[in-house]
C-alpha positions as CSV (number, residue, x, y, z in Angstrom):
1,X,15.4,-13.0,2.6
2,X,13.9,-9.5,3.0
3,X,10.4,-8.5,3.8
4,X,9.4,-5.5,1.7
5,X,6.2,-3.5,1.9
6,X,5.2,-1.4,-1.1
7,X,2.5,1.1,-0.2
8,X,0.1,1.2,-3.2
9,X,-2.4,3.9,-4.1
10,X,-4.8,2.6,-6.7
11,X,-5.5,5.7,-8.8
12,X,-4.7,5.4,-12.5
13,X,-1.8,7.8,-12.5
14,X,-0.1,6.3,-9.5
15,X,-0.5,2.7,-10.7
16,X,1.5,3.4,-13.9
17,X,4.2,5.1,-11.8
18,X,4.3,2.3,-9.3
19,X,4.6,-0.3,-12.1
20,X,7.5,1.5,-13.6
21,X,9.1,1.9,-10.2
22,X,8.7,-1.8,-9.4
23,X,10.4,-2.6,-12.7
24,X,13.5,-0.7,-11.5
25,X,13.7,-2.4,-8.0
26,X,16.0,-5.3,-7.4
27,X,14.5,-8.5,-5.9
28,X,16.4,-11.4,-4.5
29,X,15.1,-15.0,-4.6
30,X,12.9,-15.7,-1.6
31,X,12.2,-12.0,-0.9
32,X,8.6,-11.4,0.4
33,X,7.0,-8.3,-1.2
34,X,3.8,-7.1,0.3
35,X,1.7,-4.8,-1.9
36,X,-0.5,-3.0,0.5
37,X,-3.4,-0.5,-0.2
38,X,-5.2,1.3,2.6
39,X,-8.9,2.0,2.0
40,X,-10.2,4.8,4.2
41,X,-13.4,4.4,6.1
42,X,-15.4,7.5,6.6
43,X,-18.0,8.1,9.2
44,X,-20.8,10.6,8.7
45,X,-23.1,11.8,11.6
46,X,-26.4,13.5,11.7
47,X,-28.7,14.3,14.6
48,X,-30.5,10.9,14.2
49,X,-28.1,8.5,12.7
50,X,-24.4,7.5,12.0
51,X,-23.4,6.3,8.6
52,X,-20.1,4.6,7.7
53,X,-18.8,4.3,4.2
54,X,-18.1,1.8,2.9
55,X,-20.4,-0.5,4.9
56,X,-19.1,-3.9,6.1
57,X,-21.2,-5.6,3.4
58,X,-19.0,-3.9,0.8
59,X,-15.6,-4.9,2.2
60,X,-15.3,-8.2,0.3
61,X,-16.2,-6.6,-3.0
62,X,-13.8,-3.7,-2.6
63,X,-11.0,-6.1,-1.4
64,X,-11.5,-8.4,-4.4
65,X,-11.3,-5.3,-6.7
66,X,-8.2,-4.0,-5.1
67,X,-6.5,-7.4,-5.1
68,X,-7.3,-7.6,-8.9
69,X,-5.5,-4.3,-9.4
70,X,-2.6,-5.3,-7.2
71,X,-2.2,-8.5,-9.3
72,X,-1.0,-6.3,-12.2
73,X,1.8,-5.0,-10.1
74,X,2.5,-8.6,-8.9
75,X,3.0,-9.5,-12.6
76,X,5.6,-6.8,-13.0
77,X,7.5,-8.0,-10.0
78,X,7.4,-11.6,-11.2
79,X,8.6,-10.6,-14.6
80,X,11.8,-9.4,-12.8
81,X,12.1,-12.5,-10.5
82,X,9.6,-15.3,-10.4
83,X,11.0,-16.5,-7.0
84,X,9.7,-13.5,-5.1
85,X,6.7,-14.2,-2.9
86,X,4.2,-11.4,-3.5
87,X,1.4,-10.9,-1.1
88,X,-1.5,-8.5,-1.9
89,X,-3.4,-6.8,1.0
90,X,-6.2,-4.3,1.3
91,X,-6.6,-2.7,4.7
92,X,-9.7,-0.8,5.9
93,X,-9.3,1.9,8.5
94,X,-10.5,5.3,9.5
95,X,-6.8,6.0,10.1
96,X,-5.0,4.6,7.1
97,X,-1.5,5.9,8.0
98,X,-1.7,4.2,11.4
99,X,-3.1,0.9,9.9
100,X,-0.3,0.8,7.3
101,X,2.3,1.3,10.0
102,X,0.8,-1.4,12.2
103,X,0.7,-3.8,9.3
104,X,4.5,-3.2,8.7
105,X,5.3,-3.7,12.4
106,X,3.1,-6.8,12.7
107,X,4.7,-8.4,9.7
108,X,8.3,-7.3,10.7
109,X,9.0,-5.5,7.5
110,X,12.7,-4.8,6.8
111,X,11.8,-2.0,4.3
112,X,8.9,0.1,3.3
113,X,8.8,1.7,-0.1
114,X,6.6,4.7,-0.8
115,X,6.2,6.1,-4.3
116,X,5.3,9.8,-4.2
117,X,5.2,12.9,-6.4
118,X,6.3,16.3,-5.0
119,X,3.8,17.8,-2.6
120,X,0.6,16.7,-4.2
121,X,0.0,13.3,-5.6
122,X,-1.0,9.8,-4.7
123,X,0.8,9.9,-1.4
124,X,0.9,13.4,-0.1
125,X,3.7,14.5,2.1
126,X,1.7,13.8,5.2
127,X,1.7,10.0,4.6
128,X,5.5,9.9,3.8
129,X,6.2,12.2,6.8
130,X,4.1,10.1,9.1
131,X,5.9,6.9,8.0
132,X,9.3,8.7,8.3
133,X,8.5,9.8,11.8
134,X,7.0,6.6,13.2
135,X,8.4,3.6,11.3
136,X,11.1,1.3,12.7
137,X,11.6,-0.2,9.2
138,X,14.0,1.2,6.7
139,X,12.2,3.6,4.4
140,X,12.7,4.3,0.7
141,X,10.7,7.1,-0.7
142,X,10.8,7.2,-4.5
143,X,9.7,10.3,-6.4
144,X,8.2,9.0,-9.6
């Protein structure tokens, strides 16, 4: 049984590429596949106030929306092998790269899969480079 983390960006272009990529991956019975999206928190400051977007009250709505999108990828994986345990996760952080890496370490992932396109795309080279430099897990970067 392997624990695999697939880093998912939820833009329309990337989702189609990720679905196609997930169709080409091999899954064994009892594998655990974590579909993980990182939602960046942004903080804005002014002389008299600090604002954070999204606000805490929006987290559940955003998480539910992201999980709904990730369910489409889950269906693709289950079409290849129904015995794969697929877990969907939406992380919130001002430092998404670090949060994704910590998630992988906390869950003891054997492999991290990153779908990317050249220099510009849904995971720019800085994300892939950060994971390459800091991850203890095996990495598979797939240009799609």
